[in-house]
C-alpha positions in Angstrom: 87.2 118.7 112.5 90.2 118.0 114.5 93.6 120.0 114.0 95.2 118.3 110.8 98.6 119.7 111.6 98.8 117.2 114.6 98.3 114.2 112.3 101.6 114.9 110.2 104.8 113.5 111.2 107.2 115.3 109.1 107.6 119.3 108.4 105.7 121.0 105.6 107.5 122.5 102.7 111.2 121.8 102.7 114.0 121.0 100.1 115.2 117.4 100.2 117.5 115.1 98.7 116.1 111.8 97.3 117.2 108.7 99.0 115.8 105.7 97.3 115.8 102.1 98.7 118.5 100.0 97.3 117.4 97.5 94.4 114.3 99.8 93.8 115.8 102.8 92.3 114.8 102.0 88.6 111.2 101.9 89.7 111.0 105.6 90.8 110.8 108.7 88.6 113.8 110.0 90.6 117.3 109.8 90.6 119.3 109.1 94.0 120.7 112.5 95.2 118.3 114.3 93.1 117.0 117.5 94.9 113.2 117.9 95.1 110.8 120.2 96.9 108.8 118.5 99.6 105.2 120.0 100.2 104.2 117.8 102.9 102.5 114.8 103.9 99.2 113.8 102.4 96.4 114.1 105.1 94.7 110.7 104.2 97.9 108.8 103.6 100.3 109.4 106.6 104.0 109.1 105.7 103.4 109.7 102.0 104.0 113.0 100.5 103.7 115.5 97.5 107.0 116.6 95.8 107.9 118.7 93.1 111.0 118.0 90.8 113.2 120.7 89.4 111.6 120.3 85.8 108.2 121.2 87.4 106.7 117.6 87.7 104.6 117.3 90.9 104.4 113.9 92.1 102.4 112.2 95.0 102.2 109.1 97.0 105.7 108.6 97.8 107.2 107.4 101.3 108.6 110.5 103.2 111.4 108.5 104.4 113.0 108.7 101.0 113.4 112.5 101.2 116.1 113.8 103.3 115.8 117.5 104.4 118.7 119.6 103.3 120.5 121.8 106.0 120.5 125.6 105.2 124.1 125.0 104.3 123.3 122.5 101.7 120.5 124.6 99.9 
């Protein structure tokens, strides 16, 4: 098997702010500006990720582009 880490486009394991597309925010289980933990991309679904919310829900299949990594100062 090839090294799967080369397939991923985004970092693995980071705190991020949710930035949902305009007009679709009511279709997501997140609020704009909410802080989540992004575990990383799904191996068989590039550019889709697994995230955990503050209340412990683990969700998957969401586009990585909607999660903006926080800087050290923002955490």
